[in-house]
C-alpha positions in Angstrom: -156.0 34.2 -22.9 -155.9 33.2 -19.7 -152.3 33.0 -17.8 -151.7 29.4 -18.1 -152.4 29.7 -21.8 -150.1 33.0 -21.5 -148.0 30.6 -19.7 -147.3 27.9 -22.1 -146.6 30.4 -25.2 -144.2 31.8 -23.2 -142.0 27.9 -22.4 -143.2 27.4 -25.8 -141.8 29.9 -27.6 -138.1 29.7 -29.4 -135.4 32.4 -29.8 -132.0 32.0 -32.3 -129.0 32.8 -30.7 -127.1 33.7 -33.7 -123.0 33.2 -32.3 -119.9 35.4 -34.2 -115.9 35.4 -32.5 -115.2 38.2 -33.2 -110.9 39.0 -32.6 -111.2 38.3 -29.2 -114.0 37.8 -27.6 -117.5 35.8 -28.8 -120.5 38.6 -29.7 -124.2 36.4 -29.7 -127.3 38.1 -30.9 -131.0 36.8 -30.0 -132.6 38.6 -33.4 -136.2 37.6 -31.9 -135.7 39.9 -29.1 -133.1 42.5 -30.3 -130.4 41.4 -27.8 -126.6 41.5 -28.7 -124.0 40.1 -25.5 -120.3 39.1 -25.7 -118.5 37.3 -23.3 -114.7 36.0 -23.5 -115.9 32.1 -24.5 -118.7 30.4 -26.5 -120.3 28.9 -23.9 -120.5 32.4 -21.7 -121.9 34.6 -24.9 -124.6 31.6 -25.0 -125.2 32.6 -21.4 -125.9 36.1 -21.1 -128.0 35.6 -24.7 -130.6 32.7 -22.1 -130.2 35.6 -19.6 -131.1 38.1 -22.2 -134.3 36.3 -22.4 -135.0 35.8 -20.1 -135.1 38.7 -19.1 -136.9 39.5 -21.7 -139.8 37.0 -20.4 -139.3 38.3 -17.4 -140.4 41.8 -18.5 -143.2 41.0 -21.1 -144.4 39.1 -17.5 -144.9 41.8 -15.6 -145.6 44.1 -18.4 -149.1 41.5 -19.2 -149.2 41.7 -14.9 -150.0 45.9 -15.4 -152.2 46.0 -17.8 -154.2 43.1 -15.9 -154.2 45.4 -12.9 -155.5 47.7 -14.7 -158.6 46.4 -16.3 -159.2 45.5 -12.8 -158.3 41.5 -12.6 -156.8 40.3 -9.0 -153.3 39.7 -9.6 -151.9 37.1 -6.4 
């Protein structure tokens, strides 16, 4: 898979975010990445869930970059 193909796959990936109110806070769950975050408002919980998704995407990109380096590929 080439870099552009990998980027297209990341950009087109969708994640379901489930939000529930528990007491005085909201809990957002992203089952596809195993993330559970909280926020004082529904919007704050959604924002934290989005951050968790982006953090996972960055983590996966860094893993791929390290694997390519280990296989002798050069990465700019």
